[in-house]
C-alpha positions as a printed Julia matrix, in Angstrom:
337×3 Matrix{Float64}:
  27.59   54.41  -39.56
  28.01   50.87  -40.9
  30.2    50.07  -37.91
  27.53   51.4   -35.52
  24.82   49.35  -37.21
  27.04   46.28  -36.9
  27.53   46.86  -33.17
  23.78   47.27  -32.64
  23.11   44.06  -34.61
  25.68   42.13  -32.55
  24.15   43.42  -29.3
  20.67   42.42  -30.53
  21.91   38.89  -31.28
  23.49   38.57  -27.81
  20.35   39.81  -26.02
  18.09   37.47  -27.97
  20.42   34.54  -27.44
  20.34   35.12  -23.67
  16.55   35.49  -23.79
  16.29   32.18  -25.62
  18.51   30.46  -23.05
  16.52   31.97  -20.17
  13.26   30.88  -21.82
  14.5    27.34  -22.27
  15.71   27.27  -18.65
  12.33   28.5   -17.4
  10.51   25.87  -19.46
  12.81   23.18  -18.14
  12.27   24.35  -14.55
   8.52   24.21  -15.03
   8.65   20.89  -16.82
  10.72   19.26  -14.07
   8.93   20.77  -11.06
   8.48   17.75   -8.77
   4.75   18.38   -8.33
   2.56   19.86  -11.08
  -0.88   21.21  -10.14
  -3.17   19.38  -12.55
  -6.71   20.23  -11.41
  -8.87   21.69   -8.65
 -12.14   19.95   -7.68
 -14.62   22.03   -5.7
 -16.15   20.46   -2.6
 -19.15   22.77   -2.79
 -20.61   24.19    0.42
 -18.02   22.76    2.83
 -16.81   25.03    5.6
 -14.35   24.54    8.42
 -11.59   22.06    8.99
 -10.96   19.11    6.65
  -9.43   15.97    8.11
  -8.36   12.59    6.68
  -9.02   11.02    3.26
  -9.2     7.56    1.66
  -9.81    6.12   -1.82
 -11.94    3.47   -3.48
  -9.69    2.61   -6.42
 -12.19    0.33   -8.13
 -14.69    3.18   -8.47
 -12.21    6.08   -8.66
 -13.73    7.71   -5.6
 -12.08    9.89   -2.98
 -13.6    10.13    0.5
 -12.95   13.39    2.36
 -13.77   13.9     6.05
 -15.23   17.41    6.29
 -14.89   17.58   10.07
 -16.02   21.19   10.43
 -19.05   20.47    8.25
 -20.09   17.2     9.99
 -20.14   15.53    6.6
 -18.18   13.31    4.23
 -17.52   14.44    0.65
 -17.38   11.83   -2.11
 -15.33   12.97   -5.12
 -15.34   11.25   -8.51
 -11.64   11.39   -9.43
 -12.17   10.33  -13.03
 -14.81   12.98  -13.76
 -13.14   15.37  -11.3
 -16.33   16.49   -9.64
 -18.12   16.25   -6.32
 -20.37   13.19   -6.52
 -22.28   13.49   -3.27
 -22.1    14.43    0.39
 -23.01   12.24    3.36
 -24.49   14.42    6.09
 -25.27   13.91    9.76
 -21.85   12.74   10.93
 -20.32   13.9    14.22
 -16.97   15.56   13.62
 -15.68   12.92   11.19
 -11.93   12.45   11.45
 -10.4     9.2    10.26
 -11.67    7.44    7.16
 -10.69    4.04    5.78
 -11.93    1.89    2.91
 -11.67   -1.9     2.79
 -11.83   -3.03   -0.87
 -12.31   -6.66    0.12
 -15.61   -6.06    1.92
 -16.45   -2.76    0.15
 -16.96   -1.15    3.55
 -16.18    2.5     4.25
 -15.29    3.3     7.87
 -15.73    6.87    9.15
 -14.49    7.68   12.67
 -16.48   10.33   14.56
 -14.47   12.39   17.0
 -17.49   13.81   18.78
 -18.96   10.61   20.23
 -16.3     7.99   19.45
 -18.47    6.01   17.06
 -17.4     4.61   13.7
 -20.03    4.81   10.94
 -20.09    2.05    8.3
 -21.2     2.42    4.67
 -21.17   -0.23    1.95
 -20.89   -0.62   -1.81
 -21.53    1.63   -4.75
 -24.42    3.48   -3.11
 -22.65    3.8     0.28
 -25.7     2.56    2.14
 -25.32    2.78    5.94
 -24.78   -0.71    7.36
 -23.97   -0.2    11.0
 -21.92    1.51   13.65
 -19.1     0.58   16.01
 -19.04    2.24   19.43
 -15.56    3.0    20.75
 -16.38    5.47   23.51
 -14.67    8.78   22.72
 -12.63   10.58   20.06
 -12.43    7.99   17.26
  -9.65    9.17   14.97
  -7.12    7.59   12.59
  -8.03    4.39   10.74
  -5.79    1.83    9.04
  -7.1    -1.12    7.01
  -5.18   -4.4     6.85
  -7.09   -6.24    4.11
  -4.65   -9.17    4.05
  -5.63  -10.34    7.51
  -9.09   -8.78    7.68
  -8.4    -6.33   10.48
  -9.23   -2.65   10.96
  -7.14   -0.59   13.4
  -8.64    2.59   14.9
  -7.01    5.05   17.29
  -9.4     6.52   19.84
 -10.05    7.91   23.3
  -7.49    8.97   25.86
  -5.17    6.23   24.66
  -6.19    3.09   22.82
  -5.85    1.28   19.51
  -8.97   -0.74   18.72
  -8.75   -3.87   16.55
 -11.9    -4.66   14.56
 -12.73   -7.81   12.6
 -13.42   -6.73    9.0
 -15.93   -9.56    8.43
 -18.09   -9.18   11.55
 -17.28   -5.56   12.49
 -16.82   -6.71   16.08
 -14.1    -5.17   18.22
 -11.81   -8.12   18.93
  -9.01   -6.35   20.75
  -7.76   -3.1    22.25
  -4.2    -1.97   22.84
  -3.91    0.43   25.81
  -1.71    3.49   25.3
  -0.83    6.28   27.74
  -2.38    9.08   25.67
  -4.46    9.64   22.54
  -2.76    8.21   19.42
  -2.3    10.32   16.31
  -0.98    8.93   13.02
   0.12    5.3    13.08
   1.45    2.92   10.44
   1.29   -0.85    9.94
   4.65   -2.4     9.12
   4.11   -4.81    6.24
   7.46   -6.51    6.83
   6.73   -7.4    10.47
   3.77   -7.55   12.85
   4.57   -4.16   14.32
   2.49   -0.99   14.43
   4.3     2.32   14.97
   2.14    4.88   16.78
   2.64    8.62   17.32
   1.67    9.58   20.89
   2.59   13.29   20.97
   1.3    14.06   24.45
   3.82   11.63   25.92
   6.66   12.66   23.6
   7.11    9.2    22.19
   6.58    6.72   19.38
   4.97    3.55   20.7
   5.52    0.17   19.07
   2.7    -2.4    19.16
   2.7    -6.08   18.22
  -0.5    -6.44   16.24
  -0.6   -10.22   16.69
  -0.49  -10.2    20.49
  -2.14   -6.79   20.8
   0.51   -5.61   23.26
   2.78   -2.57   23.37
   6.35   -3.82   23.07
   8.37   -0.59   23.07
   8.21    3.17   23.51
  10.8     5.33   21.76
  11.6     8.87   22.98
  11.57   11.56   20.31
  14.9    13.16   21.23
  13.56   16.57   22.25
  11.27   16.91   19.24
   7.56   17.32   20.03
   4.06   17.46   18.52
   4.62   14.36   16.38
   1.4    14.04   14.4
   2.31   12.75   10.91
   4.1     9.49   10.14
   5.16    7.33    7.19
   7.38    4.29    6.7
  10.35    4.15    4.35
  10.29    0.38    3.94
  13.26    0.25    1.58
  15.54    1.81    4.22
  13.68    0.33    7.2
  13.1     3.77    8.67
  10.2     5.43   10.47
   9.64    8.99    9.26
   7.93   11.33   11.73
   7.0    14.96   11.13
   7.11   17.22   14.18
   5.5    20.62   14.63
   7.77   21.86   17.43
  10.25   22.46   16.02
   9.05   21.92   12.44
  11.31   19.04   11.47
  11.27   15.65    9.82
  12.8    13.04   12.1
  14.27    9.85   10.62
  14.25    6.93   13.06
  15.62    3.41   12.73
  12.78    0.89   12.5
  15.0    -1.6    14.33
  15.55    0.25   17.61
  14.01    3.73   17.31
  17.35    5.53   17.22
  17.23    9.01   15.68
  19.3     8.87   12.48
  18.84   12.46   11.3
  16.41   15.37   11.09
  15.8    18.21    8.64
  13.63   21.37    8.8
  10.18   21.31    7.18
   7.29   23.67    6.62
   5.12   24.44    9.66
   1.93   22.78   10.95
   2.58   19.42    9.29
  -0.33   16.98    9.24
   0.53   14.42    6.54
   3.56   12.92    4.84
   3.92   10.15    2.29
   6.7     8.18    0.66
   6.85    8.05   -3.14
   8.97    4.9    -3.47
   8.96    5.1    -7.27
  10.9     8.38   -7.16
  12.58    8.0    -3.77
  10.81   11.1    -2.49
   8.71   12.27    0.44
   5.74   14.66    0.2
   4.89   16.76    3.26
   1.74   18.9     3.53
   1.61   21.82    5.94
  -1.12   24.1     7.25
   1.38   26.95    6.92
   0.51   26.83    3.23
   3.23   24.75    1.61
   4.08   21.33    0.23
   7.64   20.25    0.88
   9.29   17.72   -1.4
  12.16   15.82    0.16
  14.51   13.53   -1.72
  16.53   10.62   -0.37
  20.19   11.43    0.14
  21.92    8.23    1.23
  20.54    7.22    4.61
  19.12   10.73    5.13
  17.05   13.24    3.11
  17.23   16.77    1.72
  14.57   19.28    0.74
  14.29   19.79   -3.02
  11.12   21.9    -3.34
   8.99   24.23   -1.2
   5.7    24.71   -3.08
   3.17   27.36   -2.04
  -0.42   26.1    -1.64
  -3.0    27.71    0.68
  -3.26   28.46    4.39
  -4.77   25.56    6.32
  -4.16   23.02    3.54
  -2.44   20.46    5.72
  -4.35   17.28    4.84
  -3.12   15.25    1.88
  -3.15   11.75    0.42
  -0.64   10.23   -1.98
  -2.13    7.41   -4.08
   0.67    5.42   -5.77
  -1.8     3.47   -7.92
  -3.01    6.75   -9.46
   0.39    8.44   -9.2
  -1.25   11.55   -7.75
  -0.96   13.63   -4.6
  -4.35   14.93   -3.42
  -4.41   18.03   -1.2
  -7.48   19.17    0.76
  -7.78   22.96    0.73
 -10.35   24.45    3.15
 -12.73   27.25    2.18
 -11.51   30.78    2.71
 -13.6    33.86    2.02
 -15.36   33.43   -1.32
 -13.09   30.56   -2.37
 -14.81   27.19   -1.93
 -13.1    24.21   -0.33
 -11.42   22.04   -2.94
  -9.21   19.07   -3.66
  -6.08   20.08   -5.51
  -4.67   17.28   -7.66
  -0.9    17.23   -8.15
   0.93   15.07  -10.68
   4.48   14.09   -9.69
   7.15   14.79  -12.29
   9.14   13.4   -13.93
């Protein structure tokens, strides 16, 4: 009997030891998950598609284009609550904030106008007419220029001081995401309907190159890996991340991603990439030499394809559309470690 009790006690010790190890492993896995969901901020009565976002760092405000709602949501990131909603827009798509002039630019896809709002109270201060389908916006505060993709194929250049359109770069088709290269005067532009990445000289306002996408199509999202001098482009067909040389547009490598990609961002602090997909996932990709490898595939919500990584806040913000009784919301993720 004593021997039997001893065997039972030994077995109990082994089981509990393994349970302790498993518990520690689970805690470590949770602790070192690359993105931790920190909070959810309701956007109230917002229905339909959500498009691009921008931040006012000085006032801790997030601007969210609620395209399907014809409104713009203003979120207080410090208090983590919806501050207000600007109504009466016309399918707002791109949004950009210039901290130097305190002007918020909202591009309307319906009529091609760009609505301007200023300061703490976001008072309306004017409108820029671009014709049709005003979309992505990029702000270059250093030189006082605003770049706006629009129409059947153009990149408008706006003077940040006067709000006058001072230039327009013709493109073959409507531009999607584009990025300003801080190391040169180039702008890299996704033009999915022509199966290419166009390169624009933002000083001369001329297109200087057009790179084929090597059989990959539906290139909507883009980011720049400045450290490696690479252009990162997310494709929807097939769902892959393409890595292109910023020097000549050569395809270096590609890896599979989640489906229906709409945004990707480089976290240079951690040498990572964050990819948000309407399929309902966030992919985390880590640098692996000159290429990359997927390190996490995080479930989110169907249709949650719009995101914004803010290095100054060290947060990834994901726009989640309303579904059923669940209100639209901004999910705030904290990168780890």
